[in-house]
C-alpha positions in Angstrom: 17.9 13.5 22.1 14.1 13.5 21.6 14.5 15.7 18.6 16.8 13.2 16.9 14.4 10.4 17.7 11.6 12.4 16.0 13.7 13.1 13.0 14.6 9.4 12.7 10.9 8.5 12.9 10.0 11.0 10.2 12.8 9.6 8.0 11.6 6.0 8.5 8.0 7.1 7.8 9.2 8.6 4.5 11.1 5.5 3.6 8.1 3.3 4.3 5.9 5.6 2.2 8.3 5.4 -0.7 8.5 1.6 -0.5 4.7 1.3 -0.4 4.2 3.6 -3.3 6.9 1.8 -5.4 5.3 -1.6 -4.6 1.8 -0.3 -5.6 3.2 1.2 -8.9 4.9 -2.1 -9.7 1.7 -3.9 -9.1 -0.3 -1.4 -11.2 2.2 -1.8 -14.1 1.8 -5.6 -14.0 -2.0 -5.2 -14.1 -1.7 -2.7 -17.0 0.6 -5.1 -18.9 -1.9 -8.0 -18.4 -4.8 -5.9 -19.6 -2.8 -4.8 -22.7 -1.9 -8.4 -23.4 -5.5 -9.3 -23.5 -7.1 -6.2 -25.0 -4.3 -4.6 -27.0 -3.2 -1.0 -26.7 -6.6 0.6 -27.2 -8.1 0.2 -23.8 -8.7 2.9 -21.2 -9.7 2.9 -17.6 -13.3 3.7 -18.7 -13.4 0.7 -21.0 -12.3 -1.8 -18.3 -14.3 -0.2 -15.4 -16.6 -2.9 -14.0 -14.7 -5.7 -15.8 -11.8 -6.1 -13.4 -11.8 -7.8 -10.0 -9.4 -9.0 -7.3 -10.3 -12.3 -5.7 -8.6 -13.1 -2.4 -7.8 -16.8 -1.8 -7.9 -18.5 1.6 -4.1 -18.5 1.6 -4.1 -14.6 1.2 -3.1 -14.6 -2.5 -4.8 -12.0 -4.7 -6.0 -13.1 -8.2 -6.5 -10.3 -10.7 -9.3 -11.1 -13.2 -10.5 -9.4 -16.3 -13.9 -10.4 -17.5 -13.8 -13.3 -15.0 -10.6 -14.7 -16.5 -7.6 -14.9 -14.0 -4.6 -13.1 -15.4 -2.3 -12.5 -12.4 -1.7 -14.1 -9.0 0.0 -12.0 -6.4 1.5 -13.7 -3.3 1.4 -12.0 0.1 3.8 -9.1 0.6 7.1 -10.1 2.4 8.9 -7.6 4.5 12.6 -7.9 5.5 13.9 -5.6 8.2 17.7 -5.4 8.9 18.6 -3.6 12.1 22.0 -2.2 11.3 24.3 -0.4 13.7 23.3 3.0 12.3 19.7 2.5 11.6 17.1 0.2 10.1 17.0 -1.1 6.5 13.7 -2.3 5.1 12.9 -4.2 2.0 9.5 -5.2 0.6 8.9 -7.9 -1.9 5.8 -9.3 -3.6 6.1 -12.3 -5.8 3.6 -12.8 -8.6 2.7 -15.3 -11.3 1.4 -14.6 -14.8 -1.6 -16.7 -15.6 -1.7 -15.6 -19.3 0.6 -15.9 -22.3 
C-alpha cells in the first residue's frame, strides 16, 4: 500500500513539474513575441540584457517592461484541482494582457 502511495506521489510530482514548465514556456514565448514586436527579429538575449524588467503591482500582477515601457501584464496564476474517483486532475492558468500593438 505504501509503495502505491509513493508511486502516486511521484506521478503527481511529475505532472506538476510538466505543468510548471509548460506555463513558464508559454510566458517566455509571450515575452519573446513582445520583444520581437518592438525590436524586430534581429534581437538576441545579449542585446536585451539589462533592458527588461518585471514590476510587481500591489495586486500581484506582473508587468513586463522593455526599456521602461510596459508591454505585457500577467495576472496571478490560477490553479484548479479536481479530485476524481481515480486520482487528482490539476489545471493551471495564467491570464495576460498585451499592452502593445
